[in-house]
BABA-603704 format. One record per residue (C-alpha): residue number from 1; chain; y, z, x. Coordinates in nm, 4 decimals. Each point is the difference from the previous one (the first is absolute). Layout:
% BABA-603704
<n: NUM, chain: A, y: Y, z: Z, x: X>
...
//
This chain:
% BABA-603704
<n: 1, chain: A, y: -2.8753, z: 0.2525, x: 1.6063>
<n: 2, chain: A, y: -0.2772, z: -0.2445, x: -0.0798>
<n: 3, chain: A, y: 0.1183, z: -0.3590, x: 0.0309>
<n: 4, chain: A, y: -0.1264, z: -0.0672, x: -0.3513>
<n: 5, chain: A, y: 0.2900, z: 0.2024, x: -0.1340>
<n: 6, chain: A, y: 0.2754, z: -0.1807, x: 0.1835>
<n: 7, chain: A, y: 0.1099, z: -0.2114, x: -0.2944>
<n: 8, chain: A, y: 0.2780, z: -0.2465, x: -0.0644>
<n: 9, chain: A, y: 0.2505, z: 0.0948, x: -0.2621>
<n: 10, chain: A, y: 0.1632, z: -0.2676, x: -0.2103>
<n: 11, chain: A, y: 0.3502, z: -0.0508, x: -0.1319>
<n: 12, chain: A, y: 0.0754, z: 0.1266, x: -0.3485>
<n: 13, chain: A, y: 0.2641, z: -0.1836, x: -0.1991>
<n: 14, chain: A, y: 0.1324, z: 0.0652, x: -0.3491>
<n: 15, chain: A, y: 0.2161, z: -0.2739, x: -0.1477>
<n: 16, chain: A, y: 0.2350, z: 0.0482, x: -0.2930>
<n: 17, chain: A, y: -0.2119, z: 0.2784, x: -0.1510>
<n: 18, chain: A, y: 0.0918, z: 0.1441, x: -0.3390>
<n: 19, chain: A, y: -0.2202, z: 0.2456, x: -0.1853>
<n: 20, chain: A, y: 0.0636, z: 0.0917, x: -0.3614>
<n: 21, chain: A, y: -0.1787, z: 0.2660, x: -0.2011>
<n: 22, chain: A, y: 0.0539, z: 0.0566, x: -0.3720>
<n: 23, chain: A, y: 0.3457, z: 0.1491, x: -0.0333>
<n: 24, chain: A, y: 0.1107, z: -0.0116, x: 0.3634>
<n: 25, chain: A, y: 0.0158, z: -0.2066, x: 0.3170>
<n: 26, chain: A, y: -0.1749, z: 0.1632, x: 0.2987>
<n: 27, chain: A, y: 0.1038, z: -0.2615, x: 0.2564>
<n: 28, chain: A, y: 0.3150, z: -0.2068, x: -0.0496>
<n: 29, chain: A, y: -0.0231, z: -0.2588, x: 0.2771>
<n: 30, chain: A, y: -0.1913, z: 0.0559, x: 0.3185>
<n: 31, chain: A, y: -0.0201, z: -0.2245, x: 0.3033>
<n: 32, chain: A, y: -0.1793, z: 0.1622, x: 0.2883>
<n: 33, chain: A, y: -0.1831, z: -0.1063, x: 0.3147>
<n: 34, chain: A, y: -0.2094, z: 0.2363, x: 0.2110>
<n: 35, chain: A, y: -0.0960, z: -0.1520, x: 0.3373>
<n: 36, chain: A, y: -0.3619, z: 0.0139, x: 0.1130>
<n: 37, chain: A, y: -0.0925, z: 0.3177, x: 0.1851>
<n: 38, chain: A, y: 0.3055, z: 0.1977, x: -0.1136>
<n: 39, chain: A, y: 0.0115, z: 0.3499, x: -0.1413>
<n: 40, chain: A, y: 0.2302, z: -0.0514, x: -0.2988>
<n: 41, chain: A, y: 0.1206, z: 0.2776, x: -0.2316>
<n: 42, chain: A, y: 0.1273, z: -0.0292, x: -0.3561>
<n: 43, chain: A, y: 0.2148, z: 0.3095, x: -0.0486>
<n: 44, chain: A, y: 0.1600, z: 0.1225, x: -0.3179>
<n: 45, chain: A, y: 0.0041, z: 0.2571, x: -0.2798>
<n: 46, chain: A, y: -0.2445, z: 0.0141, x: -0.2896>
<n: 47, chain: A, y: 0.0495, z: -0.2903, x: -0.2373>
<n: 48, chain: A, y: 0.1687, z: -0.2299, x: 0.2528>
<n: 49, chain: A, y: -0.2772, z: -0.2626, x: -0.0121>
<n: 50, chain: A, y: -0.1743, z: 0.0651, x: 0.3322>
<n: 51, chain: A, y: -0.3419, z: 0.0905, x: -0.1436>
<n: 52, chain: A, y: 0.0187, z: -0.2933, x: -0.2421>
<n: 53, chain: A, y: 0.0638, z: -0.2240, x: 0.3011>
<n: 54, chain: A, y: -0.3089, z: 0.1385, x: 0.1746>
<n: 55, chain: A, y: -0.2105, z: -0.0527, x: -0.3139>
<n: 56, chain: A, y: 0.1204, z: -0.3604, x: -0.0212>
<n: 57, chain: A, y: -0.1095, z: -0.0618, x: 0.3592>
<n: 58, chain: A, y: -0.3365, z: 0.1653, x: -0.0672>
<n: 59, chain: A, y: -0.0510, z: -0.2152, x: -0.3099>
<n: 60, chain: A, y: -0.0061, z: 0.2980, x: -0.2347>
<n: 61, chain: A, y: 0.3048, z: -0.1428, x: -0.1797>
<n: 62, chain: A, y: 0.1221, z: -0.3566, x: -0.0445>
<n: 63, chain: A, y: 0.3643, z: -0.1023, x: 0.0456>
<n: 64, chain: A, y: 0.1919, z: -0.1217, x: -0.3021>
<n: 65, chain: A, y: 0.1408, z: -0.2686, x: 0.2273>
<n: 66, chain: A, y: -0.0266, z: -0.0653, x: 0.3716>
<n: 67, chain: A, y: -0.2645, z: -0.0578, x: 0.2647>
<n: 68, chain: A, y: -0.1899, z: 0.2158, x: 0.2498>
<n: 69, chain: A, y: -0.1277, z: -0.1426, x: 0.3296>
<n: 70, chain: A, y: -0.2316, z: 0.1591, x: 0.2549>
<n: 71, chain: A, y: 0.0027, z: -0.2168, x: 0.3066>
<n: 72, chain: A, y: 0.0489, z: -0.3515, x: -0.1313>
<n: 73, chain: A, y: -0.2074, z: 0.0644, x: -0.3125>
<n: 74, chain: A, y: 0.1526, z: 0.0435, x: -0.3436>
<n: 75, chain: A, y: -0.1901, z: 0.2982, x: -0.1454>
<n: 76, chain: A, y: 0.2137, z: 0.0440, x: -0.3123>
<n: 77, chain: A, y: -0.2919, z: -0.0847, x: -0.2289>
<n: 78, chain: A, y: -0.2749, z: 0.1282, x: 0.2302>
<n: 79, chain: A, y: -0.2118, z: 0.2922, x: -0.1214>
<n: 80, chain: A, y: 0.0363, z: 0.3317, x: 0.1868>
<n: 81, chain: A, y: -0.3456, z: -0.0052, x: 0.1603>
<n: 82, chain: A, y: 0.0597, z: -0.3530, x: 0.1288>
<n: 83, chain: A, y: 0.3154, z: 0.0921, x: 0.1916>
<n: 84, chain: A, y: -0.0138, z: 0.1000, x: 0.3698>
<n: 85, chain: A, y: 0.1544, z: 0.3341, x: -0.0968>
<n: 86, chain: A, y: -0.1103, z: 0.3632, x: -0.0141>
<n: 87, chain: A, y: 0.1883, z: 0.3005, x: -0.1346>
<n: 88, chain: A, y: 0.0084, z: 0.3645, x: 0.1107>
<n: 89, chain: A, y: 0.1179, z: 0.2288, x: -0.2790>
<n: 90, chain: A, y: 0.1340, z: 0.3551, x: 0.0006>
<n: 91, chain: A, y: -0.3175, z: 0.1095, x: -0.1799>
<n: 92, chain: A, y: -0.2786, z: -0.0667, x: 0.2460>
<n: 93, chain: A, y: -0.2532, z: -0.0927, x: -0.2738>
<n: 94, chain: A, y: -0.3008, z: 0.0836, x: 0.2171>
<n: 95, chain: A, y: -0.3417, z: 0.0338, x: -0.1586>
<n: 96, chain: A, y: -0.0845, z: 0.3733, x: 0.0220>
<n: 97, chain: A, y: -0.3794, z: -0.0492, x: -0.0078>
<n: 98, chain: A, y: 0.0014, z: -0.2430, x: 0.2946>
<n: 99, chain: A, y: 0.0336, z: 0.0733, x: 0.3703>
<n: 100, chain: A, y: 0.3076, z: -0.1208, x: 0.1818>
<n: 101, chain: A, y: -0.1999, z: -0.2830, x: 0.1540>
<n: 102, chain: A, y: -0.1317, z: -0.1074, x: -0.3405>
<n: 103, chain: A, y: 0.3513, z: 0.0096, x: -0.1448>
<n: 104, chain: A, y: 0.1275, z: -0.2389, x: 0.2658>
<n: 105, chain: A, y: -0.3029, z: -0.2279, x: -0.0307>
<n: 106, chain: A, y: 0.0088, z: -0.0096, x: -0.3816>
<n: 107, chain: A, y: 0.2247, z: -0.3042, x: -0.0365>
<n: 108, chain: A, y: -0.1906, z: -0.1924, x: 0.2668>
<n: 109, chain: A, y: -0.3281, z: 0.0603, x: -0.1831>
<n: 110, chain: A, y: 0.1536, z: -0.1077, x: -0.3297>
<n: 111, chain: A, y: 0.0994, z: -0.3288, x: 0.1623>
<n: 112, chain: A, y: -0.3407, z: -0.0260, x: 0.1733>
<n: 113, chain: A, y: 0.1546, z: -0.0117, x: 0.3476>
<n: 114, chain: A, y: -0.2538, z: 0.0071, x: 0.2832>
<n: 115, chain: A, y: -0.0552, z: 0.3268, x: 0.1876>
<n: 116, chain: A, y: 0.2402, z: 0.2126, x: -0.2076>
<n: 117, chain: A, y: -0.0827, z: 0.3323, x: 0.1700>
<n: 118, chain: A, y: 0.0787, z: -0.1289, x: 0.3482>
<n: 119, chain: A, y: 0.3322, z: -0.1397, x: -0.1184>
<n: 120, chain: A, y: 0.0749, z: 0.3269, x: -0.1805>
<n: 121, chain: A, y: -0.0720, z: 0.1978, x: 0.3177>
<n: 122, chain: A, y: 0.2393, z: -0.2246, x: 0.1926>
<n: 123, chain: A, y: 0.2698, z: 0.0639, x: -0.2605>
<n: 124, chain: A, y: -0.0536, z: 0.3770, x: 0.0171>
<n: 125, chain: A, y: 0.0171, z: -0.0162, x: 0.3772>
<n: 126, chain: A, y: 0.3340, z: -0.1765, x: -0.0307>
<n: 127, chain: A, y: 0.1442, z: 0.2945, x: -0.1976>
<n: 128, chain: A, y: -0.1767, z: 0.2500, x: 0.2287>
<n: 129, chain: A, y: -0.2368, z: 0.1354, x: -0.2643>
<n: 130, chain: A, y: -0.3347, z: -0.1372, x: 0.1166>
<n: 131, chain: A, y: -0.1170, z: 0.3540, x: 0.0764>
<n: 132, chain: A, y: 0.0436, z: 0.0940, x: -0.3680>
<n: 133, chain: A, y: -0.1884, z: -0.2986, x: -0.1408>
<n: 134, chain: A, y: -0.2664, z: 0.2086, x: -0.1759>
<n: 135, chain: A, y: 0.2339, z: 0.2459, x: -0.1679>
<n: 136, chain: A, y: 0.1095, z: -0.0174, x: -0.3632>
<n: 137, chain: A, y: 0.3672, z: -0.0497, x: -0.0956>
<n: 138, chain: A, y: 0.0420, z: 0.3600, x: -0.1191>
<n: 139, chain: A, y: -0.0890, z: 0.1191, x: 0.3521>
<n: 140, chain: A, y: 0.3015, z: -0.1787, x: 0.1481>
<n: 141, chain: A, y: 0.3668, z: 0.0893, x: 0.0133>
<n: 142, chain: A, y: 0.2607, z: -0.2031, x: -0.1874>
<n: 143, chain: A, y: 0.1002, z: -0.1834, x: 0.3148>
<n: 144, chain: A, y: -0.3607, z: -0.0839, x: 0.0826>
<n: 145, chain: A, y: -0.0590, z: -0.1286, x: -0.3532>
<n: 146, chain: A, y: 0.3070, z: -0.2190, x: 0.0344>
<n: 147, chain: A, y: -0.1404, z: -0.1465, x: 0.3209>
<n: 148, chain: A, y: -0.3287, z: -0.0717, x: -0.1783>
<n: 149, chain: A, y: 0.1922, z: -0.1835, x: -0.2722>
<n: 150, chain: A, y: 0.1752, z: -0.1977, x: 0.2743>
<n: 151, chain: A, y: -0.3298, z: -0.0848, x: 0.1698>
<n: 152, chain: A, y: -0.1445, z: -0.1137, x: -0.3349>
<n: 153, chain: A, y: 0.2929, z: -0.2388, x: -0.0412>
<n: 154, chain: A, y: -0.0017, z: -0.1294, x: 0.3575>
<n: 155, chain: A, y: -0.3759, z: -0.0594, x: 0.0111>
<n: 156, chain: A, y: 0.0580, z: -0.2989, x: -0.2291>
<n: 157, chain: A, y: 0.2220, z: -0.1579, x: 0.2653>
<n: 158, chain: A, y: 0.2885, z: -0.0834, x: -0.2336>
<n: 159, chain: A, y: 0.2939, z: -0.2094, x: 0.1151>
<n: 160, chain: A, y: 0.2326, z: 0.2344, x: -0.1838>
<n: 161, chain: A, y: -0.0297, z: 0.3738, x: -0.0580>
<n: 162, chain: A, y: 0.1944, z: 0.1566, x: -0.2867>
<n: 163, chain: A, y: 0.0869, z: 0.3695, x: 0.0246>
<n: 164, chain: A, y: 0.1090, z: 0.1649, x: -0.3268>
<n: 165, chain: A, y: 0.1570, z: 0.3389, x: 0.0842>
<n: 166, chain: A, y: -0.3095, z: 0.0682, x: 0.2158>
<n: 167, chain: A, y: 0.1249, z: 0.3251, x: 0.1526>
<n: 168, chain: A, y: 0.1608, z: 0.1543, x: -0.3069>
<n: 169, chain: A, y: -0.2761, z: 0.2570, x: -0.0573>
<n: 170, chain: A, y: 0.0086, z: 0.1390, x: 0.3549>
<n: 171, chain: A, y: 0.2001, z: 0.2962, x: 0.1273>
<n: 172, chain: A, y: 0.2966, z: -0.0650, x: 0.2278>
<n: 173, chain: A, y: -0.1711, z: 0.0616, x: 0.3354>
<n: 174, chain: A, y: -0.3043, z: -0.2083, x: -0.0889>
<n: 175, chain: A, y: 0.2156, z: -0.2739, x: -0.1498>
<n: 176, chain: A, y: 0.1892, z: -0.0362, x: 0.3259>
<n: 177, chain: A, y: -0.3235, z: -0.0130, x: 0.1980>
<n: 178, chain: A, y: -0.1327, z: -0.2709, x: -0.2325>
<n: 179, chain: A, y: 0.3223, z: -0.1983, x: 0.0339>
<n: 180, chain: A, y: -0.0615, z: -0.0205, x: 0.3736>
<n: 181, chain: A, y: -0.3654, z: -0.0933, x: -0.0502>
<n: 182, chain: A, y: 0.0724, z: -0.2662, x: -0.2617>
<n: 183, chain: A, y: 0.2555, z: -0.1708, x: 0.2208>
<n: 184, chain: A, y: -0.2347, z: 0.0104, x: 0.3002>
<n: 185, chain: A, y: -0.2863, z: -0.1485, x: -0.2038>
<n: 186, chain: A, y: 0.2246, z: -0.2730, x: -0.1406>
<n: 187, chain: A, y: 0.1138, z: -0.1016, x: 0.3479>
<n: 188, chain: A, y: -0.3564, z: 0.0009, x: 0.1287>
<n: 189, chain: A, y: -0.1661, z: -0.1994, x: -0.2773>
<n: 190, chain: A, y: 0.2871, z: -0.2487, x: -0.0336>
<n: 191, chain: A, y: 0.0044, z: -0.0071, x: -0.3801>
<n: 192, chain: A, y: 0.3012, z: -0.0437, x: -0.2249>
<n: 193, chain: A, y: 0.0771, z: 0.3324, x: -0.1734>
<n: 194, chain: A, y: 0.2075, z: 0.0236, x: -0.3175>
<n: 195, chain: A, y: 0.0802, z: 0.3668, x: -0.0520>
<n: 196, chain: A, y: 0.1528, z: 0.1279, x: -0.3253>
<n: 197, chain: A, y: 0.1707, z: 0.3393, x: 0.0149>
<n: 198, chain: A, y: 0.2893, z: 0.2064, x: -0.1348>
<n: 199, chain: A, y: 0.0063, z: 0.2064, x: 0.3216>
<n: 200, chain: A, y: 0.2885, z: -0.1232, x: 0.2160>
<n: 201, chain: A, y: -0.1221, z: 0.1832, x: 0.3120>
<n: 202, chain: A, y: -0.3464, z: -0.1509, x: -0.0369>
<n: 203, chain: A, y: 0.1386, z: -0.3527, x: -0.0318>
<n: 204, chain: A, y: 0.2363, z: 0.0380, x: 0.2939>
<n: 205, chain: A, y: -0.2658, z: 0.1583, x: 0.2207>
<n: 206, chain: A, y: -0.2668, z: -0.2673, x: -0.0440>
<n: 207, chain: A, y: 0.1481, z: -0.3299, x: -0.1142>
<n: 208, chain: A, y: 0.1239, z: -0.2911, x: 0.2096>
<n: 209, chain: A, y: 0.2039, z: -0.1130, x: -0.2993>
<n: 210, chain: A, y: 0.1120, z: 0.1959, x: -0.3075>
<n: 211, chain: A, y: 0.1075, z: -0.1517, x: -0.3317>
<n: 212, chain: A, y: 0.1930, z: 0.2447, x: -0.2200>
<n: 213, chain: A, y: -0.0632, z: -0.0751, x: -0.3685>
<n: 214, chain: A, y: 0.2126, z: 0.1035, x: -0.2960>
<n: 215, chain: A, y: -0.0247, z: -0.1082, x: -0.3628>
<n: 216, chain: A, y: -0.2432, z: -0.2812, x: 0.0721>
<n: 217, chain: A, y: 0.1962, z: -0.1523, x: 0.2877>
<n: 218, chain: A, y: 0.0139, z: 0.0357, x: 0.3760>
<n: 219, chain: A, y: 0.3335, z: 0.1611, x: 0.0861>
<n: 220, chain: A, y: -0.0356, z: -0.0400, x: 0.3757>
<n: 221, chain: A, y: -0.2700, z: -0.0888, x: 0.2497>
<n: 222, chain: A, y: -0.0233, z: 0.0393, x: 0.3751>
<n: 223, chain: A, y: -0.1173, z: 0.2167, x: 0.2870>
<n: 224, chain: A, y: 0.0146, z: 0.3743, x: -0.0782>
<n: 225, chain: A, y: 0.2715, z: 0.0619, x: 0.2594>
<n: 226, chain: A, y: 0.2118, z: -0.2812, x: -0.1435>
<n: 227, chain: A, y: -0.0237, z: 0.1267, x: -0.3578>
<n: 228, chain: A, y: 0.0874, z: 0.3543, x: 0.0999>
<n: 229, chain: A, y: 0.2863, z: -0.0905, x: 0.2306>
<n: 230, chain: A, y: 0.1457, z: -0.2766, x: -0.2190>
<n: 231, chain: A, y: -0.0805, z: 0.0504, x: -0.3677>
<n: 232, chain: A, y: 0.1679, z: -0.2656, x: -0.2128>
<n: 233, chain: A, y: -0.0018, z: 0.1630, x: -0.3435>
<n: 234, chain: A, y: 0.0652, z: 0.3463, x: -0.1407>
<n: 235, chain: A, y: -0.3628, z: 0.0259, x: -0.1134>
<n: 236, chain: A, y: -0.1442, z: -0.0756, x: 0.3447>
<n: 237, chain: A, y: 0.2446, z: 0.2347, x: 0.1722>
<n: 238, chain: A, y: -0.1131, z: 0.2881, x: -0.2223>
<n: 239, chain: A, y: -0.3696, z: -0.0774, x: -0.0388>
<n: 240, chain: A, y: -0.0598, z: -0.0534, x: 0.3712>
<n: 241, chain: A, y: 0.1335, z: 0.3292, x: 0.1309>
<n: 242, chain: A, y: 0.3231, z: 0.1732, x: -0.1021>
<n: 243, chain: A, y: 0.3492, z: -0.1452, x: 0.0102>
<n: 244, chain: A, y: 0.3561, z: 0.1128, x: -0.0543>
<n: 245, chain: A, y: 0.1901, z: -0.2648, x: -0.1977>
<n: 246, chain: A, y: 0.3773, z: -0.0410, x: -0.0206>
<n: 247, chain: A, y: 0.1735, z: -0.2475, x: -0.2326>
<n: 248, chain: A, y: 0.3443, z: -0.1569, x: 0.0280>
<n: 249, chain: A, y: 0.2057, z: -0.3176, x: 0.0015>
<n: 250, chain: A, y: 0.0207, z: -0.1958, x: 0.3247>
<n: 251, chain: A, y: 0.3529, z: 0.0712, x: 0.1173>
<n: 252, chain: A, y: 0.0073, z: -0.1343, x: 0.3517>
<n: 253, chain: A, y: -0.2091, z: -0.2041, x: 0.2385>
<n: 254, chain: A, y: -0.0098, z: -0.1119, x: 0.3593>
<n: 255, chain: A, y: -0.1974, z: -0.2643, x: 0.1806>
<n: 256, chain: A, y: -0.3006, z: 0.2318, x: 0.0197>
<n: 257, chain: A, y: 0.0267, z: 0.2571, x: -0.2793>
<n: 258, chain: A, y: 0.1182, z: 0.0727, x: -0.3531>
<n: 259, chain: A, y: 0.1336, z: 0.3272, x: -0.1366>
<n: 260, chain: A, y: 0.0287, z: 0.1789, x: -0.3318>
<n: 261, chain: A, y: 0.2088, z: 0.2982, x: -0.1055>
<n: 262, chain: A, y: -0.2033, z: 0.2965, x: -0.1287>
<n: 263, chain: A, y: 0.2172, z: 0.2903, x: -0.1166>
<n: 264, chain: A, y: 0.2515, z: -0.0731, x: 0.2759>
<n: 265, chain: A, y: -0.2650, z: -0.0543, x: 0.2685>
<n: 266, chain: A, y: -0.0312, z: -0.3377, x: 0.1706>
<n: 267, chain: A, y: -0.3719, z: -0.0889, x: 0.0093>
<n: 268, chain: A, y: -0.1067, z: -0.3061, x: 0.1984>
<n: 269, chain: A, y: -0.3128, z: -0.2121, x: 0.0388>
<n: 270, chain: A, y: -0.0712, z: -0.2883, x: 0.2391>
<n: 271, chain: A, y: 0.0195, z: -0.3356, x: -0.1768>
<n: 272, chain: A, y: -0.3439, z: -0.0989, x: 0.1248>
<n: 273, chain: A, y: -0.1418, z: 0.3127, x: -0.1673>
<n: 274, chain: A, y: 0.1646, z: -0.0600, x: -0.3374>
<n: 275, chain: A, y: -0.1289, z: -0.2104, x: -0.2896>
<n: 276, chain: A, y: 0.3490, z: -0.0353, x: -0.1526>
<n: 277, chain: A, y: 0.3354, z: -0.0323, x: 0.1718>
<n: 278, chain: A, y: 0.2443, z: 0.0333, x: -0.2900>
<n: 279, chain: A, y: 0.0539, z: 0.1709, x: -0.3327>
<n: 280, chain: A, y: -0.1643, z: 0.3311, x: -0.0869>
<n: 281, chain: A, y: -0.2867, z: 0.0781, x: 0.2372>
<n: 282, chain: A, y: -0.2435, z: 0.2755, x: 0.0945>
<n: 283, chain: A, y: -0.0133, z: 0.1272, x: 0.3583>
<n: 284, chain: A, y: -0.2876, z: 0.2281, x: 0.0967>
<n: 285, chain: A, y: -0.1281, z: 0.2011, x: 0.2920>
<n: 286, chain: A, y: -0.3180, z: 0.1959, x: 0.0700>
<n: 287, chain: A, y: 0.0157, z: 0.3837, x: 0.0097>
<n: 288, chain: A, y: -0.1422, z: 0.0214, x: 0.3523>
<n: 289, chain: A, y: 0.2742, z: -0.2287, x: 0.1358>
<n: 290, chain: A, y: 0.2780, z: 0.2459, x: -0.0868>
<n: 291, chain: A, y: 0.1506, z: 0.2796, x: 0.2097>
<n: 292, chain: A, y: 0.1711, z: 0.3281, x: -0.1025>
<n: 293, chain: A, y: 0.3338, z: 0.1310, x: 0.1215>
<n: 294, chain: A, y: 0.1508, z: 0.3428, x: -0.0671>
<n: 295, chain: A, y: 0.3452, z: -0.1388, x: 0.0833>
<n: 296, chain: A, y: 0.1395, z: -0.3380, x: -0.0943>
<n: 297, chain: A, y: -0.0702, z: -0.2289, x: 0.2969>
<n: 298, chain: A, y: 0.2347, z: -0.2678, x: 0.1234>
<n: 299, chain: A, y: -0.0812, z: -0.3338, x: -0.1597>
<n: 300, chain: A, y: -0.0611, z: -0.3408, x: 0.1546>
<n: 301, chain: A, y: -0.0918, z: -0.3447, x: -0.1306>
<n: 302, chain: A, y: -0.3661, z: 0.0452, x: 0.0929>
<n: 303, chain: A, y: -0.0549, z: 0.3111, x: -0.2142>
<n: 304, chain: A, y: 0.0125, z: 0.0704, x: -0.3714>
<n: 305, chain: A, y: 0.1173, z: 0.3458, x: -0.1078>
<n: 306, chain: A, y: 0.0042, z: 0.1876, x: -0.3310>
<n: 307, chain: A, y: 0.0814, z: 0.3588, x: -0.0865>
<n: 308, chain: A, y: 0.0509, z: 0.2801, x: -0.0044>
<n: 309, chain: A, y: -0.2887, z: 0.0946, x: -0.2254>
<n: 310, chain: A, y: -0.1865, z: 0.3187, x: -0.0775>
<n: 311, chain: A, y: -0.3655, z: 0.0551, x: 0.0921>
<n: 312, chain: A, y: -0.1652, z: 0.0877, x: -0.3306>
<n: 313, chain: A, y: -0.3689, z: -0.0151, x: 0.0968>
<n: 314, chain: A, y: -0.2117, z: 0.0231, x: 0.3164>
<n: 315, chain: A, y: -0.3702, z: -0.0860, x: 0.0063>
<n: 316, chain: A, y: -0.2384, z: 0.0428, x: 0.2915>
<n: 317, chain: A, y: -0.2654, z: -0.2746, x: 0.0047>
<n: 318, chain: A, y: -0.1583, z: 0.0655, x: 0.3395>
<n: 319, chain: A, y: 0.1287, z: -0.2921, x: 0.2031>
<n: 320, chain: A, y: 0.3524, z: 0.0346, x: -0.1326>
<n: 321, chain: A, y: 0.2500, z: 0.2024, x: -0.1984>
<n: 322, chain: A, y: 0.1340, z: -0.1863, x: -0.3019>
<n: 323, chain: A, y: 0.3555, z: 0.0804, x: -0.1024>
<n: 324, chain: A, y: 0.1659, z: -0.0842, x: -0.3301>
<n: 325, chain: A, y: 0.3782, z: -0.0177, x: 0.0241>
<n: 326, chain: A, y: 0.2343, z: -0.0217, x: -0.2981>
<n: 327, chain: A, y: 0.3012, z: -0.2102, x: 0.0990>
<n: 328, chain: A, y: 0.2907, z: 0.0092, x: -0.2497>
<n: 329, chain: A, y: 0.0645, z: -0.3325, x: -0.1791>
<n: 330, chain: A, y: -0.3088, z: -0.1500, x: 0.1661>
<n: 331, chain: A, y: -0.2985, z: 0.2073, x: -0.1105>
<n: 332, chain: A, y: -0.3082, z: 0.1288, x: 0.1738>
<n: 333, chain: A, y: -0.0923, z: -0.1256, x: 0.3471>
<n: 334, chain: A, y: -0.3336, z: 0.0683, x: 0.1715>
<n: 335, chain: A, y: -0.0244, z: 0.0511, x: 0.3757>
<n: 336, chain: A, y: -0.3155, z: 0.0595, x: 0.2064>
<n: 337, chain: A, y: 0.0221, z: 0.1993, x: 0.3227>
<n: 338, chain: A, y: -0.3044, z: -0.0040, x: 0.2261>
<n: 339, chain: A, y: -0.1714, z: 0.3342, x: 0.0509>
<n: 340, chain: A, y: 0.0554, z: 0.0792, x: 0.3674>
<n: 341, chain: A, y: -0.1599, z: 0.3450, x: -0.0135>
<n: 342, chain: A, y: 0.3221, z: 0.1832, x: -0.0771>
<n: 343, chain: A, y: 0.1348, z: 0.1566, x: -0.3162>
<n: 344, chain: A, y: 0.2351, z: -0.2225, x: -0.2017>
<n: 345, chain: A, y: 0.3499, z: 0.0102, x: 0.1409>
<n: 346, chain: A, y: 0.1437, z: -0.0772, x: -0.3418>
<n: 347, chain: A, y: -0.0135, z: 0.2356, x: -0.2958>
<n: 348, chain: A, y: 0.0324, z: -0.0173, x: -0.3748>
<n: 349, chain: A, y: 0.3615, z: -0.0186, x: -0.1100>
<n: 350, chain: A, y: 0.1188, z: -0.1310, x: 0.3357>
<n: 351, chain: A, y: 0.2629, z: -0.2768, x: 0.0061>
<n: 352, chain: A, y: -0.1019, z: -0.3025, x: 0.2055>
<n: 353, chain: A, y: 0.0981, z: -0.3595, x: 0.0721>
<n: 354, chain: A, y: -0.2630, z: -0.2737, x: 0.0134>
<n: 355, chain: A, y: 0.0131, z: -0.2994, x: 0.2324>
<n: 356, chain: A, y: -0.2281, z: -0.2926, x: 0.0789>
<n: 357, chain: A, y: 0.0201, z: -0.3191, x: 0.2011>
<n: 358, chain: A, y: 0.1353, z: -0.3070, x: -0.1777>
<n: 359, chain: A, y: -0.2987, z: -0.1859, x: 0.1495>
<n: 360, chain: A, y: -0.2327, z: 0.2243, x: -0.2023>
<n: 361, chain: A, y: 0.1632, z: -0.0930, x: -0.3316>
<n: 362, chain: A, y: -0.1498, z: -0.2640, x: -0.2282>
<n: 363, chain: A, y: 0.1627, z: -0.1916, x: -0.2838>
<n: 364, chain: A, y: -0.2103, z: -0.0596, x: -0.3124>
<n: 365, chain: A, y: -0.0106, z: -0.2914, x: -0.2413>
<n: 366, chain: A, y: 0.0419, z: 0.2155, x: -0.3113>
<n: 367, chain: A, y: 0.1593, z: 0.3191, x: -0.1316>
<n: 368, chain: A, y: -0.1734, z: 0.3279, x: -0.0957>
<n: 369, chain: A, y: -0.0738, z: 0.0307, x: -0.3708>
<n: 370, chain: A, y: -0.1553, z: 0.3481, x: -0.0011>
<n: 371, chain: A, y: -0.3410, z: -0.1381, x: -0.1019>
<n: 372, chain: A, y: -0.1363, z: -0.0748, x: 0.3472>
<n: 373, chain: A, y: -0.3092, z: 0.1791, x: 0.1315>
<n: 374, chain: A, y: 0.0973, z: 0.2943, x: 0.2185>
//
């Protein structure tokens, strides 16, 4: 990569942000800091406030209260074109009558930057499209057009790049290829990326840090592995992957764990993996952490066990078989079994017990209401 494109990202900080629109509040209270050079993802469903947050950073909206800093500069009142920020949207917005090279150079020419074509060629080389510089947008694939849009943003050498659902229009295979490319480019150019998406896999695959948003607030923030392994709320446990949730009163505890009674089954969670240690709590576990048994196994303090239940649905997804088990007095439990190249050893209607390690349980801060995103 040309040295000209090795840039220095800057910190992004939002302080006490609230954004009101007529009739509703899009962002309740948001405090957020994105370190320089990090790939940061805002993840959440439609209407959670993530796109509004991105528009506030870009200067396309103004906060009702609060401040926005890029580096050490307060840009809250700064106009969009005066901020060291560029945005890549889902719609590529390329000029169809211009060549790819002219598209990338367009902004530089508008700002009367010296030698715009040379800089545009360097940007196209960075996204490995220099050989297509003279083609028109309609002659490129969707993935290639997305890379042109990325080059057009990066050629301005922003301190912060905003990505608004940039891969949403691509098919699955191409989207995964672009995820790899985007992350590689981000690491190479050293910019700060703020990526807005509703795609949990996309966020977990690319981001250093993920912030899960819900109803205008950040529910939980951390490394992807941390959020998946230790969700703290019902919403995060269901939005970031699938979870089985069991509710009960804390009935006993030891130095290291607490337990609830669920339809006569003792279900335990390590104290260090639980947000609450008394009262009515939710204990969850991931479907891939569970194991089937055709006969009731002997129990021990390191394993949780429920059952018997009846297999009421089996779905083949390629990498795994997904089983839905109806357990009396508990409800439906989902279990994933990795596809090992053999036919499923369990069948519809079969009675099974389900076990999982206590260490794989997590205790949440709230109780299911039935309204959470599946």
